[in-house]
N, C-alpha and C positions, 0 to 999 in steps of 0.2 A: 214106188219109188222110181225116179228118174235119174238117168246117168248120160254122161257125154261120152261121145265114141273115142275122142282123142285121149281119155284118161282112163278108158276102161281097162285096158291090156298093159298100163305101165305097172311094172313089178313094184310091189310095196305101196303103190299110191292108192288111197282108198278114199272115195268120193261119193256123194249121193244127194238127191234133192227129193225132200219129201213131198207128197201129194195129198188130196184130201182124204185118201183112204188111211193114210198115216195118223191123220188127225191134226188137229190146231196144236201148234207148237208154243204159242204165246201165253205167258201168264195174264198178260192184258185182256185177253179174249177167251179165257176159260179157268175153271177150278183148278187150283194149283196142284193138288194130288193126281188129278185126271192128266194135266200137262206133263207132270213129271214121268208118270206112267207112259204116255205116248212117246217122250222123247227117248226114254230108256228102250222101248220096243223097237222104234225106228232104228236107233243105232245099233242095236244088237243085230239086226238083219245084215250089218256091216261089220260084225265082229268087233264092234267098239262099245266100251263101257262110258257112260256119261262122266265119271270120275276123271276120265283122261280128256275130257273137253274143256274148252274155254269158250263160253257162249256170250255173245253180245246182247244187249238190251235190245227189246222190240222197237221202242221209240228212240231210235238214234237221232243224234243231233244233225244230221245231213252234212256233217262238216269234213275237215280234210285231215282230222287226226289220224295217225298211224301209229299202231303199238306193236313192238317187237315181243313176242310171247315166247316164255320159257316153262319149264316143268314146274316152276315154283307156282305158277298160276293155275294148274290143273284143278278142275272142278269149279271154277269161278264162274257164276252165273247159271250154273246147274239148277239150284234151288231159288225160290223167289226171295230176294233180298236186293233192293235196287242199290244198296251201298256196295255189294261184291260184284255187281255186273260190268262188264267191259263196256264203256260208253264211247266207242270209238268206231269208225266206220270202214277201217282196214286193219288187219292183223297180218304179221309177217312171223314165219318161224323156220328153223331147219332142223329142229329136234324131233326124233322119231317118237311114236307112241304118245304124240300130243296133237289133238283134233281141234281144228277151228270150226266154229259154228256160228252162222249168222241167220237172222230171221228176216223173212221179206213177203210181200205180198203186192207185186208189180214192179218195184224197183229191181235193177240188175244185180243178181248175184255174181260175182265174177271170181274165178279162180284163176291164178297165175302160178305157174310152175316150170322150175328150171331143173331138167334132168340131169344136168352137168354137176350144178353145185348142190343139188337135192335140196333145194329152197323153194318156199311157196308163199304166196299170200291169198287171203280171201278178202273180198271187199262187197261193200254195199254201196252202189252208184246210183244216184237219184237226179231229178231235174234240179237240185239245188247245189249239189257238189260237183256235177259233171262239169258246168261251166268253169270251175275253178282249177281245171285240168288236174283233176283228182288222179285219173288213171295214170298220167304221166309221172305224178309225184309219187304214186305208189312203185311204179317201176324203178324210178330213181333211187328210192329208199331200199328196194331190194339190191340194187348195185352197191350202194354204201354199206349196207348191214353184211352183206353175204357174198360180194363180189359176182353177182349175177351179171351175164351177158344177155342184153335184151334180144338179141338175134337167137339165143336158144330157148326163150320162153315159149312155153305152150299156154295160151289163154283160152278160156272156155266161159261163154255167158249161158247161164242157166235160163230156166223159165222166167219170163218176164213180160211187161207190157210191152207191145210192138207199135210202130207208127200208125199202123191200119186202125188201132184202137185209141190210141193216145190223142184223142180228139177234144176240144174245147171251143166254145164261142170265143169270139175276138174278145168280148168282154171279161169272161171268167179267166181267159189265158192272161190277159193284162193285169188281174189280181195277182196271179201266180208268178208272172214272169214280166215285171213292168218295162225291161229293156230287151227285146227280142235279139238285138245284136250279140248278145252273150252267147248265144247259141250258134252263131257263126253260120247261119244258113241250114241249120237243121230244124227249124220251124217252116212247115208249108203252108201256103194258103190253099184252102179247098174250094171247090166250085160253089159249094153252098154257103161260103163266107165264113165257115169255121177253119180252125188251125190244127195242124198235127204235129206232134213233137216226136223226133226221131232220137230217142236216148240211145238206142242201139248204134245206130250209124255214127253219131257223135264220138261214142266211146271207142269204136273200132278205129276210127281215125286218129284218135289221140293213141291208141296202141300202135298203130302202123307208125306215126309221126315220131314215137319214142324208140323205135327199133325193133318191135315185134314183126316178124315176117307173117304177111298176110295168109300163108298157106298153114301157119301155126295158130290160126285163131279159129274157134268153132262157135257157132251161134245156134242156140236151141231155137227150133222153130215153132215152140210152144208159146203161144200169147195168152198170158194169164187172165187177160180180161175177157177172153173168148172161150178158153178152155175151162170147163167147169171141175176138171180133175184137180185144178190147182186154186188157192185162194187169191182173191183180187180185192184190193181196197178200191180200186176204181169201179168194179163191177158192183161191189158192196153199196157204194155211194148211188151209183145209178139205179139200181134194183131194190135196194133195201135189204140185201141179203146179209146174213150173219157175217161178221168178221172173224177172221182167222188168220194164221201165218204158217209159212212153210219153212223148214229149215234147210240150209245148205251146209254140208259137213265136208272137210278134206283133211287128210292128215298122211302121214308117212308111217306105215307100220314097219316095226323093227323085224327083220328077216331072222 
């Protein structure tokens, strides 16, 4: 399990990112009973019950839908049933003993936390929803729902793919991103003719433009495409490795 330094010592705030040793957390890539067992074991290391979690679908829409989560939704997505899994790419809550969980394998798992309002958000940021200014929309929604001040927010980007690894041929990139202009300069031309996508840099800029202080942003140095301690969809496609997904969990423990 991996944790971000900025969140480790905040009283009552619980968070963690699973790794390969914790096992695959996705029903799409593993036996249902095995996944349920691995999820429960990972969460138990943080003193969390899966029954107090809301877990998103693995194959999220990469959209910009944001859901405000309350206690009535506890347990949703904990067991395999597509109909009861959250199909959103960001969740917001200020309730205690309610834990948000997303599943990723290269896309950015991002935690936003305001210690003044005791409100948080957990987001899945990808090459598809990043150009939609999704980060900015999440922060604005936190302001609307819980009166959060962007300047108070602490933001953390967990293990994800970094620009040094997120590389495509010009042809392949053109299929994925037909108009590079939407990335506002965060696609770089490399000397060998290939192109690199900087999802981390683009989202950090959105955070700063939205009012988060640069000193309040932590970026994990873990590149999932390179670090075999973490699942990577990109690496699996490149090398034919078995797929899997890691879980990010965050919530406020009742004191």
